[in-house]
N, C-alpha and C positions, 0 to 999 in steps of 0.2 A: 441845588441837584438841579441837573439841566430839564428844559420843562416838558412836559410830556406833552405833544399835540396831540386835536380829534383825528380820527378819518383816516390813518394808517391801513391800505387796505393791499391786498398780493397784486400783482403781474396782473393777474388777467380782471384786474376792474371789480372782483365780488370779495368778503371779506373772508381770509386765509383761513385754513383749517392748523385748530389751535394745536400745538404739538414741536417735537423738537428739531431745533434748527429751522422755524417757519416764523415769518413776520406775520403774528397777530394783528387784529383792530386793538388801538391803545385802549386798555382796559383798566376804567381805573374802577377796584375791589372794598366791600363796607365789610364792616364786623357786623352784624346787626338789621333784625329784618323788621321791624319794626317801625311804626311811620314816618319818623325822622330818615331811615334808610330809604322809605319810598321815596319820600318829596325829593333826596338826596340823586338816588338815581332818573328820576325824571329830568331832573337839572342839568345833569351830568350827558345823560342822551338827548338834549337840547342843542346840545355843543356837541355832538357827533361822538361822544364815546361809547365803547362798547360797557356794560356793567357787570358785576361779578358779586354776590349777596353770601356770605357764611349765618347760615340762624339753622338751629335744629327742628323748627318747624314749618310742615310743608304748604303750610298756609302762607305763608307770613306775608306780610302785604306789600315787603319791597323784594320778596320773592317772586313772587306772582309777579311783576314788573321788569323783571331785568333779565339779561340774556342767559345768565347763570346762576344757576343754584345751587351752593354746596350744602345738603344737608347734610351738618354735622355737628357735633357740639364746639364750643367755642373754643374750648382746651382740648380736642381733640386731632392730632396728629397730623393725620391722615386730611384730615379738611384744611387743616391750614395748610400743607404744602401743598394741596390742590390753588385751596385760593392765591397762593403766593404764587402758581402756575400760571394761572388765567390774568393774573394781574399785574400792571406795573406800577402801581402806588396804591395804599388801603389808606382808609381810617377806619371810625369808627364812629355809630351812630347814636349808643347809649355808653355811661360810665362806667359800668358795670361789667364789663369786657374783660376777664381777664387781663392781669398787666403786661405782666409774664407771654402771654399768649400776644402781643401785641411785640413785645422783644424778639421773641423768634423771628415775626413775621421780618420784622426790623433788619433781620442777618441777610436779607436777601431783598428788599423790596421798600421804598420811602416808605414811611406811616407817619401820618398826621393828621392827629396830635400824639408826639412819644408816649413810650411807656412810662417813664419818669413820673409826665405832664399827667395821665389820668389815674397814675396812682395817687399822688395828691387828691387828685377831686375822689377818690372811693376811702377814703381816711377822713374823718371829718378832723380826728386830732393833727394832722398832718398838713390839712388843708388850713385851719385853724394857727399854727406856727409858721404857715407861707404868709397868709394875712396879716399876721404880727409882725414879720420879718420885711413886708413889705412899708408897713403904715408910717417909718423914718420918711420914703418919698411919696410917698401918696398921700398922706394925710389924712389917712380913711383906717381905720382900726373894726377887727370884732370886739362882739359884746362880752362882756366879763367871763369866764370858764371856767369851767377844771372838768379833769382826767379822772375817772372812777373807773377802772380796772378791777381795783382790789377791795375787802371789807375796810381796810387801812383807808385809804382814799374816801371812801365812801364818809367812814365818821369823822373825817379830815374837813371836808365839806364847808368854805369860811360860809357863816348865816346871811355876809352880804350877802351873796347868791341868788338867796332863794328870799320871794317865789321863783322858779328858772321851768327851762323844757330843757328834760332827759332826750337825749336822742342817742340812739348806735351809732357807736362809729362809724360800720359800714352798713352798706345794704338799703337805709332809710331813705325812703321817696315821696314826695306829693301825702309829708301828712302821715305816714306809713316809721315804724317801729320810734316811734314819742311822744312821750307824756309829761304835759305840764303838773307842776309837786310848789305844796304849794308851804311845805316847813318840812323838816329832817323826815316822820314819818312816811309823808308820801312819796317821798325819793327813795326812799329805803321799799317803800312797798312797790313805785314804781321800776328802781331796778333789778326786785324778782322779779314781775312782769314778764320783762324781759329777757329773765332766762339768767341775769349777771351778766350780759355779755360787755364787754368793753363799750364804754358810754362816754359819751361829754356832755355835763351839763351847762345849761346857759343862762346867767340873767336876765331875767324876765322884763325887757326894756317898754318906755313907752312907748309903744308904736302908735306912730300918725300916722303914714302908707307904705308904701313898698315900690319901689323901681327894680329897675335891668337895663345895663348896657351890654351889647351885644361886635364885637369885635372881630378883624379878621387878619391873620397876622401871618408874609406871607418867609419859605426858608431864609431869605435878603434879610428878616424884618421888616421889613414895610407893614405899618399897619395903617388898614381901613376902618369906620367905623360908622353902627347906625346912633343917631339921635334917641339919648333915655327913653324907655317907655313905663308907662306907670299903671303897678298889676293892681288886681284886686282879686285875693283866692277864697274861697269857702272850704271852709272842712280842709283846708291846709292844699289844696288843689287848685291852681290858677284857671279862674273864670271869664275873669275879661283885662283885657290888656289898651290901654290908652295911646295914641302915639300921635301926637299934632307939636306945635309949640309952646302951649299953651298948659299942655298936661304936668309940667315940673316949673319953679323957680328956675330959670338961666342957670344965677349963681352955682347953684345946687346937680343941675346939670352937669354942670364944669366938672368939677370937685367929683362926682361919679364918672364917667368918660377919663377922666387923666387917670384916677385910678382904677380903673380896670387897665387901662396901658402898662402902666405899673408893676400889677401885677401878674398881665402877659409877656413883658419883659423881663422879668424874676426870674421867669423860665427855661426862658429862652423859647415859646410855645407857639405852635405854626399849626395852624386852622385857623376856627372859628371857636370861641370863643362867650361862655356869657356869665358875668357877672349880680347877683341880684345883692337888693340892698335894702336893708328896714332904711326908714327914714324917721325918726325920731324927736319928740314933741322936746326938742333940752332950749329953749326962750327962745333962739335963734331967727331972726326972720323968717332964713333960707331953711334950716331946720338940719337938724344933725344924722350925716351918712351915719350907718352900724355897713358893715359891711357881711354876710349869710354866709351865700358860701359861692360856690363857682359852675357851671357844666362844662364838660372840654369834647362842645358839640352844638349844633342849630338846641333854638329852645323855642319850647307854646308861647314865650312875649315877644319871638321876632317873626311868628308867623303871616303879621300883616304883611310884612317885604315882600309878601309873594305879587300883593297886589297894588301897593301903597310906592314902591320904588321901582327903579327903572333895575335896580339890582338885589334879588334877593338872600337873604344868608347862605341860601342852598348852590348860590349863583356862587357867590364868595368862597363856600366849603369844596367846590370844585375847584376855583379860580386857586387855591390857595396850595391844597393837597398835588397837584398839578406841576405847581409852579410857574404857571401863567402869571399876568401881570392882574394885581389889583385895581383892580377900578373904584376909586371913590362913590359910595351909591348915592345916590340922590332920589330922595322922597317929595313924591311930587304932586302928595292928597291925604290929605287927614284921612286916620283912621281909627277905628276901634276892632280888635276881635274879640269875637266869644266863644268861648271852647267846648267844645259839644260834646259829653256825656253819653254812656251809657239811655243813662236814665231819660233822655228823651224820648225813645224809646218805648216809656211804660208811660201811664196813665196815672191820674192820686190814687188809684185800683190793685195799683199794682197790672195791669193786665199790658201786653206788649200793644204796639200802633205803630201807626208808619205817621211819621212827622207830615206837618202842613207841608211841602216842600212847592208846593205851586204858591201859597203866600208867599209866604218867606224868599222867594226867589222873584216874586212880583214886585216887591221892593226896590229901587233905584239903589244901586252902587252895592248888592250884596254882593258875595262873591261864594262859594261852598266847595268847600274843599271837606272829602268823606277818605277814609285810611282803605278800603278793602277789607277790614272788618267783616267776619261772615257771622259773627254772630254779639248781638250789643250784648252787654251785661252792667248793674249799675256802677257806676265808678271808672267806666272804660271809656279811653279816648277814644272817638270811635270820629271825630271830625273837630273842622270848625271855621267859622264864617267871618270873615272879614269884610267890611262895610266903609266904602271909601264915597267920598262926595267931596263936592266945591269947597265946602267950608264945615269948620266944626257943629256949630249948631245944628245941618241936616243929619250929620255922621251921627250925633247923638241922638237923634229923632228919629231915624230908619234903626238902631240899634234897639232904644226900648222897643220898636213895634217888632221885628225881629225876636228876640227877648221872651214877649209877652207872648205871641205868634206859638213858640218851643219849650216855653214852659222853665225858662233859667232862672240858676240864683243869680244876686249879683245888681238887680235891678236901680237897686238903691245907688250903685256906684254911677247908674247910666242916666 
């Protein structure tokens, strides 16, 4: 596609009025108004683009800061038509936007990532089939698994897949829609608890650590990447990201990066893609890699790039969808990212409180990012805190202090 450059204005020198036969300001659209959409909008606006958000929530974080907010359901025909009218190119901020809606938008506007790529990420069975197809090139495959859609398939599950993790094929994230099972009886009970919807049973592997890789791929196939980051989850939700050279063995990091690029290239992906990996204890000095899942968008584990790199994952999302050159990002500081859930706004007795931001922001190298959400709830993603510094030791020390001040989980990972 031809590049979409920012800064288009009318002959009067002011932004033109949108409408038929008018030259409107270059506008980038996004499906979804959550925090990822908000950070995308802010990155696009820094480059001079206008932005448009489609989200049904009148108080959506991205809608509140965008030039245009189309308040409509993701499958609403009139809403999609309005977003297409406003936008020169369109992306998505989360993978559960209906793929058919992206397909509809793509009939008139460039859409990145495309509907077919997003559809793979929406279905764990398709996702695992994709990873398996890439394994011959990437050298990294997923954990052994079985598809369970019928009672017959449930009873035919091989014994060597247990103990395992049962996951719904669709709509599961942040630990939702899944259950650990030790035997066939627990498996049957868990499937019933999940309303007998299509599921994937994954063999439980000897997990040593977790990591992720973020790449950006352009319309021309050019790809750039960030170094792999090591992640710590608590109750299925990302708590801490370590982003510095010593965070994992170099040989392991190279394998993860190569596998991620293969996964993106295999489906001709355009945009920012995150692939998450399990690191298992297989006896090798660099540890075995197992691909877990992919996110067709910027990812929580890449939030450190906003303060530790000369181009963030959101900057690359803008460049990729608009057809601009993709710069290879450079990380200039070691970093740790701490995820801030709504729990931080409550004390041990469940009473609401204001976090001690004065103490936290008094620590060197702290960068607070709050998402503009108007009410805090337990488990709700409210923001993140990036810590950067001159060396890894100082970054870890400040991260420990900040985590203690905020009462965050995962302290043993720091």
